[in-house]
BALOBA-1460 file (C-alpha; in Angstrom, 3 decimals):
// residues 372
<rec num="1" residu="m" x="34.252" y="148.294" z="75.992"/>
<rec num="2" residu="d" x="37.562" y="150.062" z="75.397"/>
<rec num="3" residu="t" x="37.600" y="152.548" z="72.538"/>
<rec num="4" residu="p" x="39.616" y="151.084" z="69.652"/>
<rec num="5" residu="k" x="42.572" y="153.147" z="68.474"/>
<rec num="6" residu="t" x="42.877" y="154.598" z="64.984"/>
<rec num="7" residu="s" x="43.111" y="151.933" z="62.327"/>
<rec num="8" residu="i" x="46.535" y="151.319" z="60.780"/>
<rec num="9" residu="m" x="44.659" y="150.282" z="57.663"/>
<rec num="10" residu="d" x="44.325" y="154.004" z="56.947"/>
<rec num="11" residu="r" x="48.061" y="154.071" z="56.266"/>
<rec num="12" residu="l" x="47.897" y="151.484" z="53.510"/>
<rec num="13" residu="a" x="48.442" y="152.957" z="50.071"/>
<rec num="14" residu="s" x="46.243" y="150.440" z="48.299"/>
<rec num="15" residu="s" x="44.631" y="147.033" z="48.519"/>
<rec num="16" residu="a" x="46.053" y="143.909" z="46.950"/>
<rec num="17" residu="a" x="43.820" y="142.726" z="44.141"/>
<rec num="18" residu="l" x="43.997" y="139.379" z="42.387"/>
<rec num="19" residu="p" x="43.438" y="139.122" z="38.641"/>
<rec num="20" residu="s" x="40.053" y="137.413" z="39.043"/>
<rec num="21" residu="t" x="38.156" y="136.180" z="42.108"/>
<rec num="22" residu="p" x="40.337" y="133.642" z="43.982"/>
<rec num="23" residu="y" x="40.919" y="134.140" z="47.683"/>
<rec num="24" residu="i" x="44.249" y="134.275" z="49.485"/>
<rec num="25" residu="y" x="45.198" y="131.583" z="51.984"/>
<rec num="26" residu="n" x="48.188" y="133.087" z="53.783"/>
<rec num="27" residu="l" x="51.053" y="135.618" z="53.744"/>
<rec num="28" residu="v" x="54.790" y="134.962" z="54.015"/>
<rec num="29" residu="p" x="57.389" y="137.793" z="54.298"/>
<rec num="30" residu="l" x="60.558" y="137.326" z="52.254"/>
<rec num="31" residu="s" x="62.776" y="139.701" z="54.245"/>
<rec num="32" residu="h" x="65.389" y="138.042" z="56.402"/>
<rec num="33" residu="q" x="64.644" y="136.932" z="59.917"/>
<rec num="34" residu="t" x="66.579" y="138.731" z="62.654"/>
<rec num="35" residu="s" x="65.270" y="136.673" z="65.585"/>
<rec num="36" residu="p" x="62.740" y="133.869" z="66.126"/>
<rec num="37" residu="t" x="59.927" y="136.460" z="66.239"/>
<rec num="38" residu="n" x="61.203" y="139.367" z="64.097"/>
<rec num="39" residu="f" x="61.875" y="140.138" z="60.446"/>
<rec num="40" residu="k" x="63.560" y="142.996" z="58.626"/>
<rec num="41" residu="p" x="61.182" y="145.506" z="56.989"/>
<rec num="42" residu="l" x="59.732" y="144.489" z="53.653"/>
<rec num="43" residu="s" x="60.842" y="146.120" z="50.397"/>
<rec num="44" residu="s" x="60.375" y="145.662" z="46.666"/>
<rec num="45" residu="s" x="63.360" y="143.266" z="46.684"/>
<rec num="46" residu="t" x="62.017" y="141.377" z="49.701"/>
<rec num="47" residu="p" x="58.286" y="141.274" z="48.978"/>
<rec num="48" residu="l" x="55.278" y="139.520" z="50.453"/>
<rec num="49" residu="a" x="54.426" y="136.060" z="49.092"/>
<rec num="50" residu="t" x="50.948" y="134.528" z="48.954"/>
<rec num="51" residu="i" x="49.208" y="131.372" z="47.809"/>
<rec num="52" residu="s" x="45.602" y="131.450" z="46.684"/>
<rec num="53" residu="s" x="42.671" y="129.256" z="45.748"/>
<rec num="54" residu="d" x="43.520" y="129.324" z="42.032"/>
<rec num="55" residu="n" x="46.717" y="127.390" z="42.917"/>
<rec num="56" residu="s" x="49.010" y="130.322" z="42.191"/>
<rec num="57" residu="l" x="52.019" y="131.628" z="44.103"/>
<rec num="58" residu="r" x="52.345" y="135.402" z="43.907"/>
<rec num="59" residu="l" x="54.811" y="138.054" z="45.064"/>
<rec num="60" residu="y" x="53.550" y="141.519" z="46.028"/>
<rec num="61" residu="d" x="55.416" y="144.803" z="46.256"/>
<rec num="62" residu="p" x="54.654" y="145.870" z="49.850"/>
<rec num="63" residu="s" x="54.618" y="149.578" z="48.990"/>
<rec num="64" residu="t" x="51.870" y="149.241" z="46.361"/>
<rec num="65" residu="l" x="50.402" y="145.778" z="47.041"/>
<rec num="66" residu="k" x="50.665" y="145.116" z="43.301"/>
<rec num="67" residu="i" x="51.962" y="141.841" z="41.866"/>
<rec num="68" residu="l" x="55.628" y="142.175" z="40.910"/>
<rec num="69" residu="p" x="56.742" y="141.657" z="37.301"/>
<rec num="70" residu="d" x="57.392" y="137.922" z="36.884"/>
<rec num="71" residu="g" x="55.956" y="137.565" z="40.386"/>
<rec num="72" residu="e" x="53.330" y="134.953" z="39.584"/>
<rec num="73" residu="l" x="53.710" y="131.173" z="39.369"/>
<rec num="74" residu="k" x="50.543" y="129.426" z="38.230"/>
<rec num="75" residu="n" x="49.423" y="125.890" z="39.025"/>
<rec num="76" residu="v" x="52.073" y="125.185" z="41.642"/>
<rec num="77" residu="h" x="49.827" y="122.291" z="42.776"/>
<rec num="78" residu="e" x="46.526" y="120.745" z="41.787"/>
<rec num="79" residu="s" x="45.230" y="122.021" z="45.149"/>
<rec num="80" residu="v" x="47.758" y="124.121" z="47.043"/>
<rec num="81" residu="t" x="47.419" y="124.212" z="50.843"/>
<rec num="82" residu="c" x="50.672" y="125.520" z="52.369"/>
<rec num="83" residu="l" x="53.444" y="128.056" z="51.806"/>
<rec num="84" residu="g" x="56.777" y="128.287" z="53.606"/>
<rec num="85" residu="r" x="60.046" y="130.210" z="53.448"/>
<rec num="86" residu="f" x="63.377" y="128.403" z="53.108"/>
<rec num="87" residu="a" x="66.254" y="130.641" z="54.169"/>
<rec num="88" residu="p" x="68.739" y="130.719" z="57.047"/>
<rec num="89" residu="e" x="68.336" y="133.424" z="59.659"/>
<rec num="90" residu="n" x="69.800" y="136.779" z="58.505"/>
<rec num="91" residu="e" x="69.375" y="135.912" z="54.820"/>
<rec num="92" residu="d" x="66.632" y="137.063" z="52.478"/>
<rec num="93" residu="v" x="64.372" y="134.382" z="51.027"/>
<rec num="94" residu="n" x="65.134" y="133.098" z="47.526"/>
<rec num="95" residu="v" x="63.471" y="129.694" z="47.871"/>
<rec num="96" residu="l" x="59.777" y="129.224" z="48.647"/>
<rec num="97" residu="v" x="58.203" y="125.880" z="49.503"/>
<rec num="98" residu="t" x="54.633" y="124.825" z="48.775"/>
<rec num="99" residu="a" x="52.554" y="121.744" z="49.597"/>
<rec num="100" residu="g" x="49.260" y="120.517" z="48.255"/>
<rec num="101" residu="r" x="46.549" y="117.907" z="48.168"/>
<rec num="102" residu="d" x="48.298" y="116.301" z="45.195"/>
<rec num="103" residu="a" x="50.617" y="114.589" z="47.742"/>
<rec num="104" residu="a" x="53.567" y="116.778" z="46.720"/>
<rec num="105" residu="v" x="55.883" y="119.271" z="48.421"/>
<rec num="106" residu="r" x="57.742" y="121.544" z="46.003"/>
<rec num="107" residu="s" x="60.470" y="124.150" z="46.365"/>
<rec num="108" residu="w" x="60.645" y="127.104" z="43.962"/>
<rec num="109" residu="d" x="63.549" y="129.428" z="43.165"/>
<rec num="110" residu="r" x="61.957" y="132.872" z="43.009"/>
<rec num="111" residu="r" x="64.944" y="134.287" z="41.097"/>
<rec num="112" residu="n" x="64.079" y="132.283" z="37.988"/>
<rec num="113" residu="g" x="60.609" y="130.952" z="38.802"/>
<rec num="114" residu="k" x="61.697" y="127.352" z="38.340"/>
<rec num="115" residu="l" x="60.994" y="124.208" z="40.328"/>
<rec num="116" residu="a" x="64.032" y="123.389" z="42.475"/>
<rec num="117" residu="a" x="62.973" y="120.115" z="44.127"/>
<rec num="118" residu="e" x="59.974" y="117.886" z="44.746"/>
<rec num="119" residu="m" x="59.133" y="115.578" z="47.654"/>
<rec num="120" residu="r" x="56.188" y="113.190" z="47.707"/>
<rec num="121" residu="s" x="54.079" y="111.345" z="50.250"/>
<rec num="122" residu="p" x="55.001" y="107.625" z="50.183"/>
<rec num="123" residu="k" x="51.319" y="106.784" z="50.750"/>
<rec num="124" residu="n" x="50.070" y="109.377" z="48.270"/>
<rec num="125" residu="q" x="48.340" y="111.289" z="51.074"/>
<rec num="126" residu="p" x="47.354" y="114.963" z="50.626"/>
<rec num="127" residu="f" x="49.477" y="117.483" z="52.527"/>
<rec num="128" residu="s" x="47.918" y="119.965" z="54.947"/>
<rec num="129" residu="a" x="50.870" y="121.344" z="56.974"/>
<rec num="130" residu="l" x="54.424" y="122.462" z="56.246"/>
<rec num="131" residu="a" x="57.549" y="123.681" z="58.060"/>
<rec num="132" residu="c" x="61.076" y="124.503" z="56.871"/>
<rec num="133" residu="d" x="64.482" y="124.713" z="58.557"/>
<rec num="134" residu="a" x="67.167" y="125.825" z="56.116"/>
<rec num="135" residu="k" x="70.046" y="125.498" z="58.560"/>
<rec num="136" residu="t" x="69.500" y="121.740" z="58.750"/>
<rec num="137" residu="n" x="68.242" y="121.462" z="55.139"/>
<rec num="138" residu="t" x="65.027" y="119.940" z="56.467"/>
<rec num="139" residu="i" x="61.417" y="120.240" z="55.345"/>
<rec num="140" residu="a" x="58.579" y="118.747" z="57.386"/>
<rec num="141" residu="a" x="55.119" y="118.017" z="56.009"/>
<rec num="142" residu="g" x="51.919" y="116.702" z="57.583"/>
<rec num="143" residu="t" x="49.034" y="114.958" z="55.883"/>
<rec num="144" residu="e" x="45.273" y="115.430" z="55.759"/>
<rec num="145" residu="l" x="42.646" y="112.852" z="56.710"/>
<rec num="146" residu="l" x="39.916" y="112.729" z="54.081"/>
<rec num="147" residu="k" x="37.521" y="110.532" z="56.044"/>
<rec num="148" residu="d" x="36.035" y="110.565" z="59.530"/>
<rec num="149" residu="p" x="38.606" y="110.112" z="62.307"/>
<rec num="150" residu="p" x="40.381" y="108.190" z="63.635"/>
<rec num="151" residu="g" x="42.502" y="107.494" z="60.584"/>
<rec num="152" residu="d" x="45.938" y="107.213" z="59.045"/>
<rec num="153" residu="v" x="47.960" y="110.456" z="58.923"/>
<rec num="154" residu="s" x="51.693" y="111.094" z="58.798"/>
<rec num="155" residu="v" x="54.313" y="113.619" z="59.875"/>
<rec num="156" residu="l" x="57.230" y="113.367" z="57.446"/>
<rec num="157" residu="t" x="60.623" y="115.065" z="57.241"/>
<rec num="158" residu="f" x="62.820" y="115.372" z="54.144"/>
<rec num="159" residu="d" x="66.409" y="116.416" z="53.450"/>
<rec num="160" residu="v" x="66.204" y="118.802" z="50.485"/>
<rec num="161" residu="r" x="69.552" y="117.504" z="49.240"/>
<rec num="162" residu="n" x="68.059" y="114.015" z="48.863"/>
<rec num="163" residu="p" x="64.320" y="114.593" z="48.518"/>
<rec num="164" residu="s" x="63.297" y="111.221" z="47.104"/>
<rec num="165" residu="t" x="62.913" y="109.447" z="50.476"/>
<rec num="166" residu="p" x="61.708" y="110.801" z="53.838"/>
<rec num="167" residu="l" x="64.231" y="111.078" z="56.656"/>
<rec num="168" residu="t" x="61.573" y="110.193" z="59.231"/>
<rec num="169" residu="e" x="57.981" y="108.978" z="59.103"/>
<rec num="170" residu="y" x="55.819" y="109.368" z="62.207"/>
<rec num="171" residu="v" x="52.470" y="107.681" z="61.554"/>
<rec num="172" residu="d" x="50.966" y="106.808" z="64.953"/>
<rec num="173" residu="s" x="51.108" y="109.987" z="67.055"/>
<rec num="174" residu="h" x="48.040" y="111.652" z="65.500"/>
<rec num="175" residu="n" x="44.823" y="110.163" z="64.157"/>
<rec num="176" residu="d" x="43.334" y="113.200" z="62.396"/>
<rec num="177" residu="t" x="44.466" y="115.933" z="59.987"/>
<rec num="178" residu="i" x="47.816" y="117.580" z="60.769"/>
<rec num="179" residu="t" x="47.054" y="121.310" z="60.797"/>
<rec num="180" residu="n" x="50.378" y="122.830" z="61.929"/>
<rec num="181" residu="l" x="54.098" y="122.047" z="61.983"/>
<rec num="182" residu="h" x="56.814" y="124.256" z="63.514"/>
<rec num="183" residu="f" x="60.505" y="123.597" z="64.047"/>
<rec num="184" residu="y" x="61.972" y="124.839" z="67.296"/>
<rec num="185" residu="p" x="63.801" y="127.985" z="66.069"/>
<rec num="186" residu="t" x="67.410" y="127.809" z="64.976"/>
<rec num="187" residu="a" x="69.891" y="129.971" z="66.883"/>
<rec num="188" residu="s" x="71.553" y="132.869" z="65.101"/>
<rec num="189" residu="a" x="74.559" y="131.960" z="63.002"/>
<rec num="190" residu="s" x="76.539" y="134.492" z="65.044"/>
<rec num="191" residu="s" x="75.748" y="132.689" z="68.294"/>
<rec num="192" residu="s" x="78.632" y="130.828" z="69.915"/>
<rec num="193" residu="s" x="76.221" y="128.554" z="71.794"/>
<rec num="194" residu="s" x="74.805" y="125.312" z="70.480"/>
<rec num="195" residu="s" x="71.149" y="125.219" z="69.503"/>
<rec num="196" residu="v" x="68.458" y="122.577" z="69.435"/>
<rec num="197" residu="g" x="66.872" y="124.392" z="66.475"/>
<rec num="198" residu="g" x="65.951" y="122.093" z="63.605"/>
<rec num="199" residu="k" x="66.184" y="119.044" z="65.872"/>
<rec num="200" residu="y" x="62.738" y="119.382" z="67.426"/>
<rec num="201" residu="l" x="59.418" y="119.607" z="65.606"/>
<rec num="202" residu="l" x="56.068" y="120.690" z="67.044"/>
<rec num="203" residu="s" x="52.929" y="119.249" z="65.439"/>
<rec num="204" residu="g" x="49.277" y="120.171" z="65.922"/>
<rec num="205" residu="s" x="46.213" y="118.235" z="64.782"/>
<rec num="206" residu="t" x="42.451" y="118.303" z="64.719"/>
<rec num="207" residu="d" x="42.637" y="115.375" z="67.163"/>
<rec num="208" residu="g" x="43.295" y="118.065" z="69.806"/>
<rec num="209" residu="l" x="46.892" y="117.051" z="70.502"/>
<rec num="210" residu="l" x="50.270" y="118.699" z="69.998"/>
<rec num="211" residu="n" x="53.401" y="116.553" z="69.891"/>
<rec num="212" residu="l" x="57.028" y="117.564" z="70.246"/>
<rec num="213" residu="f" x="59.242" y="115.223" z="68.204"/>
<rec num="214" residu="n" x="62.988" y="114.766" z="68.679"/>
<rec num="215" residu="l" x="63.985" y="114.366" z="65.032"/>
<rec num="216" residu="n" x="67.267" y="112.691" z="65.946"/>
<rec num="217" residu="i" x="65.212" y="109.620" z="66.857"/>
<rec num="218" residu="k" x="63.539" y="107.622" z="64.092"/>
<rec num="219" residu="e" x="61.590" y="105.264" z="66.351"/>
<rec num="220" residu="e" x="58.329" y="107.144" z="66.811"/>
<rec num="221" residu="e" x="57.512" y="105.972" z="70.331"/>
<rec num="222" residu="d" x="60.862" y="107.297" z="71.556"/>
<rec num="223" residu="a" x="60.840" y="110.398" z="69.337"/>
<rec num="224" residu="v" x="57.736" y="111.904" z="70.982"/>
<rec num="225" residu="e" x="59.159" y="113.933" z="73.856"/>
<rec num="226" residu="k" x="56.067" y="115.844" z="74.959"/>
<rec num="227" residu="v" x="52.320" y="115.701" z="74.348"/>
<rec num="228" residu="i" x="50.054" y="118.711" z="74.943"/>
<rec num="229" residu="d" x="46.280" y="118.309" z="75.029"/>
<rec num="230" residu="h" x="44.531" y="121.496" z="73.963"/>
<rec num="231" residu="r" x="41.173" y="119.759" z="74.554"/>
<rec num="232" residu="s" x="39.763" y="120.781" z="71.181"/>
<rec num="233" residu="a" x="40.827" y="120.581" z="67.535"/>
<rec num="234" residu="v" x="44.006" y="122.592" z="66.905"/>
<rec num="235" residu="h" x="43.515" y="125.262" z="64.256"/>
<rec num="236" residu="q" x="46.825" y="127.093" z="64.713"/>
<rec num="237" residu="c" x="49.824" y="126.885" z="67.036"/>
<rec num="238" residu="g" x="53.359" y="128.204" z="67.212"/>
<rec num="239" residu="w" x="56.453" y="129.024" z="69.230"/>
<rec num="240" residu="m" x="57.207" y="132.148" z="71.247"/>
<rec num="241" residu="v" x="60.991" y="132.064" z="71.656"/>
<rec num="242" residu="e" x="63.431" y="134.892" z="72.357"/>
<rec num="243" residu="d" x="66.758" y="133.017" z="72.627"/>
<rec num="244" residu="a" x="66.901" y="129.720" z="70.731"/>
<rec num="245" residu="t" x="70.138" y="128.697" z="72.466"/>
<rec num="246" residu="k" x="68.269" y="128.141" z="75.742"/>
<rec num="247" residu="g" x="65.924" y="125.432" z="74.489"/>
<rec num="248" residu="w" x="62.950" y="127.091" z="76.156"/>
<rec num="249" residu="g" x="59.802" y="128.653" z="74.788"/>
<rec num="250" residu="v" x="56.059" y="129.110" z="75.029"/>
<rec num="251" residu="v" x="53.732" y="127.205" z="72.722"/>
<rec num="252" residu="w" x="50.556" y="129.098" z="71.873"/>
<rec num="253" residu="v" x="47.533" y="127.132" z="70.680"/>
<rec num="254" residu="m" x="44.333" y="128.259" z="68.995"/>
<rec num="255" residu="g" x="41.403" y="125.833" z="68.704"/>
<rec num="256" residu="t" x="38.716" y="125.596" z="66.071"/>
<rec num="257" residu="d" x="36.258" y="126.433" z="68.872"/>
<rec num="258" residu="e" x="38.057" y="129.809" z="69.365"/>
<rec num="259" residu="t" x="39.728" y="128.672" z="72.604"/>
<rec num="260" residu="m" x="43.322" y="129.571" z="73.390"/>
<rec num="261" residu="s" x="46.020" y="128.125" z="75.618"/>
<rec num="262" residu="f" x="49.713" y="128.671" z="76.363"/>
<rec num="263" residu="h" x="52.252" y="126.067" z="77.478"/>
<rec num="264" residu="s" x="55.840" y="126.587" z="78.630"/>
<rec num="265" residu="v" x="58.189" y="123.984" z="77.172"/>
<rec num="266" residu="r" x="61.840" y="123.104" z="77.716"/>
<rec num="267" residu="v" x="62.977" y="120.935" z="74.831"/>
<rec num="268" residu="g" x="65.190" y="118.016" z="75.731"/>
<rec num="269" residu="e" x="63.783" y="117.838" z="79.277"/>
<rec num="270" residu="e" x="61.061" y="115.645" z="80.704"/>
<rec num="271" residu="d" x="59.804" y="118.195" z="83.235"/>
<rec num="272" residu="e" x="56.257" y="119.406" z="82.670"/>
<rec num="273" residu="g" x="56.012" y="123.156" z="82.134"/>
<rec num="274" residu="g" x="53.276" y="125.552" z="83.186"/>
<rec num="275" residu="e" x="50.145" y="126.293" z="81.236"/>
<rec num="276" residu="l" x="47.540" y="129.016" z="80.903"/>
<rec num="277" residu="r" x="44.102" y="128.417" z="79.375"/>
<rec num="278" residu="l" x="42.165" y="131.501" z="78.267"/>
<rec num="279" residu="g" x="39.084" y="129.605" z="77.151"/>
<rec num="280" residu="d" x="36.868" y="131.135" z="74.476"/>
<rec num="281" residu="v" x="38.549" y="134.439" z="73.580"/>
<rec num="282" residu="r" x="35.310" y="135.818" z="72.133"/>
<rec num="283" residu="e" x="33.926" y="136.012" z="75.659"/>
<rec num="284" residu="r" x="36.959" y="138.067" z="76.759"/>
<rec num="285" residu="f" x="37.621" y="140.293" z="73.776"/>
<rec num="286" residu="g" x="34.560" y="140.237" z="71.518"/>
<rec num="287" residu="g" x="34.546" y="139.395" z="67.831"/>
<rec num="288" residu="n" x="33.451" y="136.233" z="66.066"/>
<rec num="289" residu="y" x="36.707" y="134.358" z="65.407"/>
<rec num="290" residu="m" x="40.464" y="134.335" z="66.005"/>
<rec num="291" residu="v" x="42.869" y="134.838" z="63.114"/>
<rec num="292" residu="g" x="46.123" y="133.953" z="64.888"/>
<rec num="293" residu="v" x="49.132" y="135.321" z="66.746"/>
<rec num="294" residu="r" x="51.898" y="137.361" z="65.105"/>
<rec num="295" residu="f" x="54.721" y="139.507" z="66.524"/>
<rec num="296" residu="a" x="55.622" y="143.212" z="66.560"/>
<rec num="297" residu="a" x="57.581" y="145.602" z="68.792"/>
<rec num="298" residu="g" x="58.661" y="142.857" z="71.187"/>
<rec num="299" residu="k" x="55.135" y="141.651" z="71.826"/>
<rec num="300" residu="a" x="52.826" y="138.956" z="70.567"/>
<rec num="301" residu="v" x="49.746" y="140.349" z="68.809"/>
<rec num="302" residu="m" x="46.487" y="138.414" z="68.525"/>
<rec num="303" residu="g" x="44.111" y="139.047" z="65.651"/>
<rec num="304" residu="i" x="40.367" y="138.752" z="66.278"/>
<rec num="305" residu="g" x="37.879" y="139.284" z="63.479"/>
<rec num="306" residu="s" x="34.182" y="140.033" z="63.184"/>
<rec num="307" residu="h" x="32.338" y="139.011" z="60.042"/>
<rec num="308" residu="t" x="29.115" y="140.513" z="61.409"/>
<rec num="309" residu="e" x="30.621" y="143.990" z="61.921"/>
<rec num="310" residu="g" x="33.460" y="143.680" z="59.399"/>
<rec num="311" residu="y" x="36.476" y="144.606" z="61.549"/>
<rec num="312" residu="l" x="39.788" y="143.039" z="62.541"/>
<rec num="313" residu="d" x="41.142" y="143.815" z="66.025"/>
<rec num="314" residu="l" x="44.859" y="143.555" z="66.857"/>
<rec num="315" residu="l" x="45.474" y="143.028" z="70.594"/>
<rec num="316" residu="p" x="49.057" y="143.181" z="71.943"/>
<rec num="317" residu="q" x="50.085" y="140.930" z="74.785"/>
<rec num="318" residu="n" x="50.790" y="142.133" z="78.275"/>
<rec num="319" residu="p" x="53.470" y="141.544" z="79.555"/>
<rec num="320" residu="s" x="56.070" y="141.792" z="76.795"/>
<rec num="321" residu="l" x="57.990" y="138.775" z="75.583"/>
<rec num="322" residu="s" x="61.091" y="139.889" z="77.486"/>
<rec num="323" residu="d" x="59.130" y="139.905" z="80.748"/>
<rec num="324" residu="i" x="58.107" y="136.304" z="80.171"/>
<rec num="325" residu="w" x="61.690" y="135.208" z="79.397"/>
<rec num="326" residu="e" x="62.906" y="136.766" z="82.645"/>
<rec num="327" residu="n" x="60.389" y="134.757" z="84.671"/>
<rec num="328" residu="p" x="59.089" y="131.869" z="82.534"/>
<rec num="329" residu="e" x="56.611" y="130.331" z="84.963"/>
<rec num="330" residu="g" x="55.539" y="133.559" z="86.655"/>
<rec num="331" residu="g" x="55.358" y="135.389" z="83.353"/>
<rec num="332" residu="l" x="53.168" y="132.703" z="81.858"/>
<rec num="333" residu="a" x="50.857" y="132.718" z="84.854"/>
<rec num="334" residu="s" x="50.155" y="136.420" z="84.311"/>
<rec num="335" residu="y" x="50.095" y="136.219" z="80.523"/>
<rec num="336" residu="e" x="47.259" y="138.182" z="78.961"/>
<rec num="337" residu="f" x="46.303" y="140.278" z="75.946"/>
<rec num="338" residu="d" x="45.498" y="143.928" z="76.566"/>
<rec num="339" residu="p" x="42.108" y="145.072" z="75.198"/>
<rec num="340" residu="s" x="42.872" y="148.687" z="76.174"/>
<rec num="341" residu="e" x="45.646" y="148.714" z="73.531"/>
<rec num="342" residu="r" x="43.603" y="147.161" z="70.749"/>
<rec num="343" residu="m" x="43.935" y="148.560" z="67.241"/>
<rec num="344" residu="r" x="40.849" y="148.161" z="65.074"/>
<rec num="345" residu="l" x="40.958" y="147.787" z="61.301"/>
<rec num="346" residu="e" x="37.493" y="148.869" z="60.210"/>
<rec num="347" residu="n" x="35.942" y="147.363" z="57.089"/>
<rec num="348" residu="a" x="38.530" y="144.593" z="56.992"/>
<rec num="349" residu="h" x="37.715" y="143.003" z="53.642"/>
<rec num="350" residu="a" x="34.058" y="144.010" z="53.752"/>
<rec num="351" residu="g" x="33.137" y="141.518" z="56.414"/>
<rec num="352" residu="e" x="34.692" y="138.426" z="54.795"/>
<rec num="353" residu="v" x="36.625" y="136.087" z="57.094"/>
<rec num="354" residu="v" x="40.252" y="137.221" z="57.461"/>
<rec num="355" residu="r" x="42.599" y="134.222" z="57.273"/>
<rec num="356" residu="d" x="45.991" y="135.813" z="57.898"/>
<rec num="357" residu="f" x="47.724" y="139.055" z="58.783"/>
<rec num="358" residu="y" x="51.307" y="140.224" z="58.827"/>
<rec num="359" residu="i" x="52.733" y="143.193" z="60.754"/>
<rec num="360" residu="d" x="55.790" y="144.812" z="59.239"/>
<rec num="361" residu="d" x="58.895" y="144.947" z="61.464"/>
<rec num="362" residu="q" x="58.630" y="148.757" z="61.569"/>
<rec num="363" residu="g" x="55.106" y="148.434" z="62.909"/>
<rec num="364" residu="d" x="53.653" y="150.754" z="60.274"/>
<rec num="365" residu="v" x="52.279" y="148.320" z="57.705"/>
<rec num="366" residu="s" x="49.701" y="145.594" z="58.216"/>
<rec num="367" residu="s" x="48.625" y="143.366" z="55.379"/>
<rec num="368" residu="t" x="45.656" y="141.053" z="55.702"/>
<rec num="369" residu="t" x="44.244" y="138.296" z="53.555"/>
<rec num="370" residu="l" x="40.683" y="137.108" z="53.346"/>
<rec num="371" residu="f" x="38.700" y="133.942" z="52.818"/>
<rec num="372" residu="s" x="35.730" y="134.725" z="50.617"/>
């Protein structure tokens, strides 16, 4: 096995500690987004946001990992499940969006800590997935199935300016819990080209399917433009996009059985793209479970954790994102993560399961959360 490089965890000044014993679900940076895969460095004015099992929303100073003064909102939901950022590209985040099992989606103004808007499930279904596109003033939310599948779940979109009624309701395309929602990225405001960003929504579900919806179409049968079968329950998925004006990208998918696949997609076109299936990543790279895919230094980075040995490995992709954009099909065919460049975070949360990680844009800070 390749020798892991020195842990970047050694460069952390401290560990984030919650007031009691709740665990953190996920991390959201509040610095402004400079491209579909990059953010400006964090600072005390653009901190790191979290939601946790005590139903609180908290803001952390990234230099100390301490909760900021007035940086805690308690009881944002009866059972919070999701956290999203609502800000146009190249603007810092002032509005955060949460969703929960109380069938509500809520937006919060972090400048005054007050509730800005609320959206609700028409069928009073619990929410399990969330996505935001500030340029189109749209929030998407997916629901959870509380019984054995198949069952009734929904993918809803709302206009934050008129949150009382959904813009669209897609109720037939999945039959199990919606686990992920992602808008196709919005092009930079400085771009002179048109963008399909905010018009297309990717959904992932524990039914094993991913759907690409054209949100301009309300009739569900016509709105579903593409269907991807991961062949196992979808735990996480997302877009890899360099230039949102081109309408092209790679969808990465992570299954609950620790399998991974990649699919090239051209939105607005019927042509089938290429795919790459890595299978069970534990057999390739070791570890016990995948955490997800994040981005740093022009590359995708996969996190793999071990609860038996207590580490978190960060594996950069090879080739770089730019290589894939130059040759979409060929780049995808040779897509791989590089174990020789792995960076190991020893004693990552004392062997508890790591649920999220974020790599600072400078590449010198990594924050992780745990499920305990």
